[in-house]
Structure formats: C-alpha cells, structure tokens
N, C-alpha and C positions, 0 to 999 in steps of 0.2 A: 434446516439450520441455515443453509446458504440463502434460501429465499428470504429469511428474516433479516440477514445481513444486508441483502440488496434493498430490502424495504427501508432499512435505516439509512443507507447511502443515498437513496433517491427521495428521502423525506416523505415516504408514504404516510407515516404518522409523525406529524410535525412536532408534537409535544415530546414524544419518546426520543426522536432523533436529537432534538434540542437538549434534552437532559443528558443523553449519552455523550454528545459532543462537548457540552459544558463540563461534565464530569471528567472526561479525558484531558481536556485542556487544563483544568484546575489542578488535576493530579500531576501533570507534566510540569506545569509552572511551579508547583510547590517543590519539585526536585531541584530547582535552582537554589533554594534556600536551605532545604533539608536533605538529609541522606535518604537513600531509597529504603533503608531499614526503618527509619523514623516514619516515613510516609506510609509504608505498608502496615506497620504496627498501629499507627494512629487510625488508619482506615478500618483495620480489623477491629480495633477497640470500639470505634463508633458504631460499626455494623452490629457487633455482638450486643452492645448495650441496647441498641434499638430493638433487635429481635427478641432479646430476653424481656424487655419491657412490654412488647406487644404480646408475647406468650403469656405473661402474667396477667395482663389486662384481659385477654380473652378467657383465661381461666376464671377470673373474678366474675366476668359476665356469665359464664356457664354456671357457677355456683349460685348466682342470684337469679338463675333461670331467665336471663335476658338474651341468651344466645344458645345455639345448639351445641357448643363445645367443639366445633370443628377447628382443627389446627390452622392458624392464620397463614402459614406458609406451606400448606399441603401441596399446592400445585407446583411449588419449587422442589419439594421433597420427592414428588412423583416423576420429575423429569429424568429421562434415561440418558445418562452421559457416558456410559461405559462403551467399550468396543468388544466385539466378539473376536475370537482368535483369528478368524479369516480377515476381518477388517484391520486388526492390528498388524497382521502380516503384510497386507496390501500397503498400509501406510509406511511401514518400514521399508518395503521395496521401493516406493516412490521417493522416500528420503535418500536412500542409498543411490538410486539412479540419478537424482538431481545433484547430489554431492559429487559423484564421480564425473558427471557431465561438466559441472562447474570447474572441477580440478583439471579436467582435460582441456577445457577452453582456456583457463589461466596458463596452463603449460604452453599451449600454442602461442599465446600472446607474449609471454615472457621470453620464449626462445625463438621468436620470429618465424613461425611457420608460414605466415602470410605477412609480407612487409606492410601492406596498406592497413590491415587490421591492427598490427602492432603500432603503427603510427597513430591511428585513431585512439588506441588505448593510451598511448603516451600523452596525447593532447588532453584526453579525459582526466588522467591522473594529474597532469599539470594544472588543469583548471580546478581540480579538487583541492590542491594545495592553497589556492587563493580562497576557496570556500572555507577551508579550515582556519584561515586567518580572520575571516569576517565573522564566523559564528562557530559554535561547538555542535557536537552531534545531537544534543538534546534540542537545540533550536531547530535544526533540520528535521528532526522527528516531529516536533510540534507543527511545523509547516506542512509536513507530509500528512499528518492527521487531518488538518484543516482542508488540505487539497483533496483528500479522499471523500470528504463530505460536501465538497463544493464543485469540483471539476466535472464529475459524472453528470450532475444535474445541469450544469452550464452547457455541457456538450449536448445533452438531450434537448435542451431548449433552443440551441443555436447550431444544430448539426450541419446544416447546409453550408453556413459561412465557415465553420471550422474545417469541414472536409475540403472546401475550395482552397482555403489557406494552406492546409497540409499538403494538398496535391501540388500547389505551386512551389512550396518549400522543398518537397521531395524531388521535383523536377530539377531545381537548382542544385540540390545535393548530388543528384545523379550526374549532372554535367560536370561538377567539380571532381567527382570520383573518376569520371571518364578521362578528364584532363590529366589527373594524377597517374592513372594507369598508363596512358600514352607516354608520359614523361619517364616513368619507371621502365618502360619497355623500349626506350630509345628514341622517343619523339614520334612525330607524325602529324598529320593535318589536324587543326583545331576543330573540335566538334561543333556542330551548329547549336547555338544557345536555345533554340526553340525546342519544346518537348517533342520527342520522337525523331529529332534530327531533320536535316534538310531533305526535301523531296527531289527526286531526279528530274532533270530538265528534259522536256520533250524535244525530240529532234525536228 
C-alpha cells in the first residue's frame, strides 16, 4: 500500500496520478460552495449509479453470450482491507504514543519548559494568525495536497541545489539560535557567522 502511494506522489503512472490529483482538488474546491454532506452524498450517488449501470451492462453481455459473466469489479471486491487483531493493536499503540507525545510537547511549550522553544512556538502561532486572516483551513489543505504531489518530485529532480540551499539556511538559523542562547544566558562574545565558527589562530 505504501509503495502505491509513493508511486502516485512521484508520478510513476502519470495518468493515474493526474486523475487522483484532479479528483482531490475538484472535491476540495467543491467544498467552497457546498457542504461536506452534499459533496459526499453527490459523489456516492454518482459512484453507485455508475457501478450499477456497469453491473447491469455486464449481465446483459453475459446473457447474450458476449462475455464470460465475470464481475466487472471483482479485483476491487477481492482487495483485502481488513486488519488482524495484532495489526489493529499495533495501530492503536502507535496512535496512543503519538497522542501522548504531542500532548507532552504542547505542555512543555505552553508552560515554558524551555524558553527558546516556547519563543519559537509563540512566533509560529503569531504567524498562524496572519495566515488565518489571508485564507481558511480548506485553502491551506488544498495547497498542502498540491504540495504533496509536486514538492517530492521537484526535490528528486533538483536534490543538489535544494540540499545546498537548506544547508546554508540551517547554518544561518543555528547562528541566530546561538546568539539568542548567549543573550538569554547573560551575554557573551558574538559567534563567528561562518558555519562551524572561527578557527583558532596559530601562534
């Protein structure tokens, strides 16, 4: 299942990925005008009408001896989508661990376990308020879907340039964090702006 999702994200089958991406974007855009109940019910109605029509069509072909009478959606009916008891237990354990970890992290951020982390969280939430004024959650979700189907492929094609840019950005961020840490600890010499710091002078 995971390999199929990765094939979609990396456009291994261009036609299938295009259909999936177009369908997702159309459904999400329709939510701007219609309620989620209307969208889900309309999609379900269209799907059932199509599958019933195909089932009747294949039945007619079988009666006329123009087909072998095989169910047109047999490969979908044969798909195994259930979970064993052990798999379900593992999934629940992962969900519980992730939930507790998120709650613990949020607790530390809100009650200032680490001042720098809480300040970063403050800036992030402050920027989120501006994002909320510019667009709603559905717009962000649509952008996220498009990004999922475009950024991994872009990174794969231009990995060296992206890695170089990220390394420079991370070096600058580390320098800023170092400066903030020194200020919070009562000051100190300004760190060298070059990645890795200044090298000692030879005597």
